[in-house]
matplotlib code that plots the C-alpha trace (Angstrom):
import matplotlib.pyplot as plt

x = [-41.3, -39.1, -35.5, -32.7, -30.8, -27.3, -24.4, -21.1, -17.7, -15.8, -13.1, -15.6, -17.1, -13.7, -12.9, -16.1, -15.7, -12.1, -13.2, -15.9, -13.4, -11.1, -13.7, -12.7, -16.2, -19.6, -21.5, -23.9, -21.0, -19.4, -22.8, -23.1, -19.6, -19.8, -23.5, -24.7, -27.3, -25.9, -27.2, -24.9, -21.9, -22.8, -23.2, -20.0, -18.1, -19.5, -18.5, -15.0, -14.7, -16.1, -13.9, -10.7, -10.0, -9.9, -7.1, -4.8, -6.1, -2.6, -1.7, -5.2, -6.6, -8.1, -4.8, -3.3, -6.5, -6.5, -2.9, -3.6, -6.6, -4.4, -1.7, -4.3, -5.8, -2.3, -1.4, -4.6, -3.9, -0.3, -1.7, -4.1, -1.4, 0.7, -2.1, -2.9, 0.8, 0.9, -2.3, -0.9, 2.3, 0.4, -1.8, 1.2, 2.8, -0.5, -0.8, 2.8, 2.2, -0.8, 0.9]
y = [18.2, 15.4, 16.2, 14.3, 11.9, 12.9, 10.6, 10.7, 9.6, 6.8, 9.2, 11.4, 8.4, 7.1, 10.6, 10.7, 7.1, 7.7, 10.8, 8.8, 6.1, 8.5, 9.4, 13.0, 14.3, 12.9, 11.5, 14.5, 16.9, 15.0, 14.9, 18.7, 19.3, 17.2, 17.9, 14.3, 12.5, 10.8, 7.5, 7.7, 8.3, 5.2, 3.1, 4.3, 3.6, 0.0, -0.5, 0.7, -1.7, -4.6, -4.0, -3.3, -7.0, -7.5, -4.9, -7.2, -10.5, -11.3, -12.5, -13.8, -10.2, -8.3, -7.0, -10.5, -12.0, -9.4, -10.2, -14.0, -13.3, -11.1, -13.8, -16.5, -14.2, -13.5, -17.2, -18.0, -15.2, -16.5, -20.0, -18.6, -16.6, -19.8, -21.8, -19.0, -18.8, -22.6, -22.5, -19.6, -21.5, -24.6, -22.6, -21.0, -24.4, -25.7, -22.6, -22.9, -26.6, -25.7, -22.5]
z = [8.4, 9.7, 10.5, 8.7, 10.9, 11.8, 10.7, 12.4, 11.1, 12.7, 13.8, 15.6, 17.3, 18.4, 19.8, 21.8, 23.0, 24.1, 26.0, 27.7, 28.6, 30.3, 32.8, 33.2, 32.6, 32.9, 30.0, 30.0, 29.9, 26.9, 25.1, 25.5, 24.4, 21.3, 20.5, 20.6, 22.8, 25.9, 24.8, 21.8, 24.0, 26.0, 22.9, 21.3, 24.6, 24.7, 21.0, 21.7, 24.7, 22.7, 19.7, 21.6, 21.9, 18.1, 17.9, 20.0, 18.6, 17.2, 13.7, 13.0, 13.3, 10.4, 8.8, 8.7, 7.3, 4.5, 3.7, 3.5, 1.2, -1.0, -1.2, -2.1, -4.8, -6.2, -6.3, -8.1, -10.7, -11.3, -11.9, -14.4, -16.2, -16.4, -17.9, -20.4, -21.5, -22.1, -24.1, -26.2, -26.9, -27.9, -30.2, -31.8, -32.5, -34.0, -36.2, -37.4, -38.2, -40.5, -41.8]

ax = plt.figure().add_subplot(projection="3d")
ax.plot(x, y, z, "-o")
ax.set_aspect("equal")
plt.show()
């Protein structure tokens, strides 16, 4: 019967990658300590090095982008609320005129 693939959390991957980046131990020692294959340690270290640049990308990084999207969504919703309030007032006036 086939064995189910292991899945690791992002925190665990980061911990292993940081340990590999320190260079205190060999990849094989780290793999044995954490119970993963040495290839995974190499891959996670490469991903950490590749993604480290995005952390220091400045205001255009992921947190700033999410904030801009949230502001745009909020502005759009406020516009829609304003339009709906105007329509409601107009309908109230029309209903009072016929009433």
